[in-house]
N, C-alpha and C positions, 0 to 999 in steps of 0.2 A: 351426884355428889357435889352439888353446888353449881352446876352449869359449866364446870371447867372441862375444856376439850383438850385431849392429848393426842398428838400424831407425830410423824417423823418426816424430816426433810433430808435430802442427801447433801453432799458437800457442795454441789452446784446450786443449792437452794430450791431444787425441785421437790414438790410434795410427793412422797413415795408411799406413805401410809396415812390415809385420811384421818383427820381428828375425830375422836369418838369420846363419848362420856363413859363407855364401857371400861376404859383403862383409867384407873384412879391414880397410879403412880408408875413411872417408867424410868429405866436406866438406859445408858448408852449401849449400843451394840458392841459386843465383844465376841470374836470368833463366829460371827454371823447370827448371833442370838442376843436378844435383849430381855432382861428380866422386867416383867410388868405385873402390877397388882390390879386385881379386879375384885368385885364383890365376893367371888368364890375362893379367892386365895391368890397366891403368886405362882407364876410359871414363866415360860419363855416363848416369845414369838420370833419368827424368822424375818428376813428382810422384806418379805411380801406381806407381812402382817398376819400370817397364819400361825396357829398354835403349833409349835415344835415340841414343847413339853407342857402338858396340861397344868392348869393352875391349882395344884394340890398342896403347895407348901405354905408355911407361915412366914418364912424368911428365905430369901435367895440372895446370894452374892452375885458376882459376875464371873464368867469363865476366864480362866487363865491356864495356859498349858493344857487345854482340853478338859479341865476339871473345874467344878464349881461347888462350893459348900452350900447346902440347903438344910433347913430345919423343918421337920414335920411336927406333928402333934406332940410326940414324945421322943423324937430321935434327931440326931445330926447325921447327915450323910454327905458324901461327895459323889456327884453324878458326872457322867460324860455328856457330850453334846447331843447324844441320841436319847438321853434320859435314863440310861441304865446306871445302876449304882455300882460304884467301885468299892465303897466301904460304908457301913452303917453302925452307929453306936447309940447308946442311951444318951439323951439330951437332958441335962438338968439346968434350969435357968440360973445363970450366974452373972452378976453385974460386971465381973471382970473378964468375961468371955469376949473374944474378938475373933474375927475371921482371919486375922493375921495378914500375910502377904497377898491374899486374894482380894 
């Protein structure tokens, strides 16, 4: 995707996840997981860079209080840090929709 490399460093400035072109967009770690976007979709990696939750979503928020809002092809769900769903409902694209306090 244009030669951009994305990786992670820790608070001490040490490289902990090597830069790669496989990650197109990345968020900060929250509760040990970071939302990342790849060519396959969005999912979550752990602090070692391994997939904790496969990239099967179209939109992912960040974890807060052990829950995270995600959007699939036609649904909105809240998932736990292990990827299990707490709640799922029909998702209708709405320009006024927000993930709220998450």
